[in-house]
N, CA and C atoms as an extended XYZ file, in Angstrom:
189
Properties=species:S:1:pos:R:3:atomname:S:1:resname:S:1:resid:I:1 pbc="F F F"
N         0.357       15.430        7.395 N   MET     1
C        -0.611       15.184        6.762 CA  MET     1
C        -2.006       14.938        7.282 C   MET     1
N        -2.536       15.717        6.910 N   SER     2
C        -4.212       15.391        6.996 CA  SER     2
C        -4.990       14.466        6.631 C   SER     2
N        -5.709       13.789        7.404 N   ILE     3
C        -6.398       12.328        7.364 CA  ILE     3
C        -7.157       12.515        5.748 C   ILE     3
N        -7.199       12.837        5.123 N   GLU     4
C        -7.724       12.841        3.752 CA  GLU     4
C        -6.522       12.825        3.091 C   GLU     4
N        -5.721       13.356        3.077 N   GLU     5
C        -4.761       13.526        2.399 CA  GLU     5
C        -4.145       11.956        2.843 C   GLU     5
N        -4.010       11.108        4.160 N   ASN     6
C        -3.261        9.961        3.851 CA  ASN     6
C        -4.085        9.352        3.385 C   ASN     6
N        -5.556        9.420        3.119 N   ILE     7
C        -6.683        8.223        2.765 CA  ILE     7
C        -6.209        8.186        1.132 C   ILE     7
N        -6.212        9.697        0.794 N   ALA     8
C        -6.024        9.925       -0.680 CA  ALA     8
C        -4.329        8.577       -1.052 C   ALA     8
N        -3.313        9.019       -0.219 N   GLN     9
C        -2.206        8.401       -0.472 CA  GLN     9
C        -2.469        6.591       -0.491 C   GLN     9
N        -3.738        6.283        0.596 N   ILE    10
C        -3.622        4.658        1.108 CA  ILE    10
C        -4.593        4.633       -0.947 C   ILE    10
N        -5.337        4.876       -0.851 N   ARG    11
C        -6.343        4.870       -1.959 CA  ARG    11
C        -5.216        4.440       -3.290 C   ARG    11
N        -3.996        5.082       -3.152 N   SER    12
C        -3.319        4.914       -4.565 CA  SER    12
C        -2.343        3.903       -4.434 C   SER    12
N        -2.356        3.713       -3.024 N   GLU    13
C        -1.110        2.658       -2.919 CA  GLU    13
C        -1.876        1.189       -2.928 C   GLU    13
N        -3.242        1.245       -2.616 N   LEU    14
C        -3.975       -0.004       -3.224 CA  LEU    14
C        -4.328        0.217       -4.417 C   LEU    14
N        -4.594        0.939       -5.315 N   ASP    15
C        -3.997        0.646       -6.794 CA  ASP    15
C        -3.324       -0.042       -7.091 C   ASP    15
N        -2.091        0.498       -7.063 N   ILE    16
C        -0.672       -0.161       -7.511 CA  ILE    16
C        -0.768       -1.591       -6.700 C   ILE    16
N        -1.239       -1.956       -5.849 N   LEU    17
C        -1.355       -3.369       -5.149 CA  LEU    17
C        -2.527       -3.883       -6.290 C   LEU    17
N        -3.031       -3.538       -6.861 N   SER    18
C        -4.259       -4.225       -7.190 CA  SER    18
C        -3.544       -4.253       -8.756 C   SER    18
N        -2.381       -3.176       -8.969 N   GLN    19
C        -2.123       -3.403      -10.514 CA  GLN    19
C        -0.961       -4.584      -10.446 C   GLN    19
N        -0.115       -4.698       -9.420 N   TYR    20
C         0.736       -5.639       -9.202 CA  TYR    20
C         0.124       -6.750       -8.947 C   TYR    20
N        -0.952       -7.210       -8.334 N   GLU    21
C        -2.356       -8.617       -8.478 CA  GLU    21
C        -2.369       -9.352      -10.105 C   GLU    21
N        -2.453       -8.343      -10.801 N   ARG    22
C        -2.853       -8.166      -12.006 CA  ARG    22
C        -1.799       -8.745      -13.210 C   ARG    22
N        -0.951       -7.940      -12.401 N   MET    23
C         0.559       -8.547      -13.293 CA  MET    23
C         1.187       -9.591      -12.853 C   MET    23
N         1.097      -10.224      -11.783 N   VAL    24
C         1.666      -11.456      -11.451 CA  VAL    24
C         0.673      -12.645      -12.108 C   VAL    24
N        -0.667      -12.688      -11.648 N   GLU    25
C        -1.642      -13.456      -12.069 CA  GLU    25
C        -1.902      -13.932      -13.286 C   GLU    25
N        -1.746      -12.689      -13.880 N   GLY    26
C        -1.625      -12.784      -15.595 CA  GLY    26
C         0.000      -13.264      -16.324 C   GLY    26
N         0.777      -13.334      -15.642 N   ASN    27
C         2.182      -13.585      -15.927 CA  ASN    27
C         2.782      -14.723      -15.577 C   ASN    27
N         3.836      -15.046      -16.420 N   ASN    28
C         4.700      -16.324      -15.572 CA  ASN    28
C         5.988      -15.476      -15.805 C   ASN    28
N         6.013      -14.817      -14.782 N   PHE    29
C         7.091      -13.872      -14.485 CA  PHE    29
C         8.145      -15.143      -13.747 C   PHE    29
N         9.777      -14.643      -14.104 N   GLU    30
C        10.865      -15.484      -13.250 CA  GLU    30
C        10.186      -15.479      -11.726 C   GLU    30
N        10.918      -16.307      -11.012 N   VAL    31
C        10.880      -16.511       -9.666 CA  VAL    31
C        11.279      -14.774       -9.000 C   VAL    31
N        12.586      -14.606       -9.303 N   ASN    32
C        13.076      -13.310       -8.986 CA  ASN    32
C        12.323      -12.188       -9.530 C   ASN    32
N        11.637      -11.653      -10.599 N   THR    33
C        10.695      -10.918      -10.439 CA  THR    33
C        10.006      -10.922       -9.670 C   THR    33
N         8.678      -12.046       -9.616 N   VAL    34
C         7.967      -12.269       -8.606 CA  VAL    34
C         8.367      -11.568       -7.302 C   VAL    34
N         9.646      -12.273       -6.807 N   ALA    35
C        10.453      -11.974       -5.432 CA  ALA    35
C        10.640      -10.626       -4.874 C   ALA    35
N        10.854       -9.505       -6.255 N   ASP    36
C        10.996       -8.190       -5.949 CA  ASP    36
C         9.855       -7.367       -6.424 C   ASP    36
N         8.908       -8.232       -7.245 N   ILE    37
C         7.049       -7.423       -7.084 CA  ILE    37
C         6.405       -7.856       -5.638 C   ILE    37
N         7.043       -8.861       -4.672 N   LYS    38
C         6.495       -9.234       -3.653 CA  LYS    38
C         6.818       -8.255       -2.579 C   LYS    38
N         8.309       -7.891       -2.802 N   GLY    39
C         9.219       -7.083       -1.727 CA  GLY    39
C         8.734       -5.601       -2.249 C   GLY    39
N         8.210       -5.219       -2.747 N   ASN    40
C         7.914       -3.948       -3.442 CA  ASN    40
C         6.658       -3.559       -2.427 C   ASN    40
N         5.291       -4.763       -3.218 N   ALA    41
C         4.307       -4.958       -2.009 CA  ALA    41
C         4.179       -4.868       -1.020 C   ALA    41
N         4.879       -5.709       -0.227 N   LYS    42
C         4.807       -5.766        1.642 CA  LYS    42
C         5.383       -4.110        1.867 C   LYS    42
N         6.534       -3.225        1.050 N   ASP    43
C         6.818       -2.344        1.345 CA  ASP    43
C         4.995       -1.272        1.638 C   ASP    43
N         5.189       -1.209        0.293 N   ILE    44
C         3.631       -0.477       -0.029 CA  ILE    44
C         2.438       -0.466        1.213 C   ILE    44
N         2.485       -2.274        1.826 N   CYS    45
C         1.747       -2.745        2.821 CA  CYS    45
C         2.576       -1.696        3.814 C   CYS    45
N         3.401       -1.760        4.370 N   ASP    46
C         3.935       -1.132        5.548 CA  ASP    46
C         3.633        0.075        5.643 C   ASP    46
N         3.956        0.893        4.340 N   GLN    47
C         3.211        2.494        3.872 CA  GLN    47
C         1.723        2.677        4.445 C   GLN    47
N         1.279        1.398        3.832 N   ILE    48
C        -0.285        1.465        4.453 CA  ILE    48
C        -0.345        1.661        5.845 C   ILE    48
N         0.275        0.906        6.465 N   LYS    49
C         0.298        0.944        7.782 CA  LYS    49
C         0.558        2.238        8.354 C   LYS    49
N         1.462        2.548        8.472 N   THR    50
C         2.236        3.511        9.195 CA  THR    50
C         1.092        4.956        8.604 C   THR    50
N         0.345        4.899        7.241 N   LYS    51
C        -0.337        5.994        7.434 CA  LYS    51
C        -1.984        5.675        8.387 C   LYS    51
N        -2.232        4.736        7.814 N   ALA    52
C        -3.125        4.168        8.977 CA  ALA    52
C        -2.943        4.586       10.491 C   ALA    52
N        -2.253        3.942       10.574 N   ASP    53
C        -1.519        4.781       12.194 CA  ASP    53
C        -1.676        6.034       12.626 C   ASP    53
N        -1.444        6.849       11.082 N   SER    54
C        -1.471        8.746       11.256 CA  SER    54
C        -3.418        9.132       11.957 C   SER    54
N        -3.910        8.588       10.600 N   ILE    55
C        -5.150        8.343       10.749 CA  ILE    55
C        -5.652        8.660       12.034 C   ILE    55
N        -5.523        6.871       12.914 N   LYS    56
C        -5.656        6.614       13.994 CA  LYS    56
C        -5.441        7.415       15.203 C   LYS    56
N        -3.540        8.290       15.057 N   ALA    57
C        -2.886        9.447       15.966 CA  ALA    57
C        -4.608       10.809       15.678 C   ALA    57
N        -4.137       11.299       14.414 N   GLU    58
C        -5.536       12.144       14.252 CA  GLU    58
C        -6.748       11.968       14.861 C   GLU    58
N        -7.575       10.798       15.046 N   ILE    59
C        -8.839       10.372       15.544 CA  ILE    59
C        -8.715       10.319       16.695 C   ILE    59
N        -7.399        9.580       17.663 N   ASP    60
C        -7.277       10.417       18.892 CA  ASP    60
C        -7.411       11.684       19.348 C   ASP    60
N        -7.449       12.786       18.868 N   GLN    61
C        -7.213       14.012       19.074 CA  GLN    61
C        -8.415       14.602       18.907 C   GLN    61
N        -9.847       14.083       18.196 N   TRP    62
C       -10.727       14.432       18.115 CA  TRP    62
C       -11.420       14.901       19.798 C   TRP    62
N       -11.945       15.932       20.151 N   SER    63
C       -12.380       15.966       21.227 CA  SER    63
C       -14.503       16.052       21.062 C   SER    63
């Protein structure tokens, strides 16, 4: 995947994290629901990190 594709996906995932934050801050969810949202958000963070690492690897190949 190209750097630009990774960046686009990271932006999309950051938008999802922002939506999650607004949902949690604006509502009184049950503890289990918040736990599910937290788990999903952390999974997204892991995906972002993987894509960022891929970008770094691509940059390392620049000459």
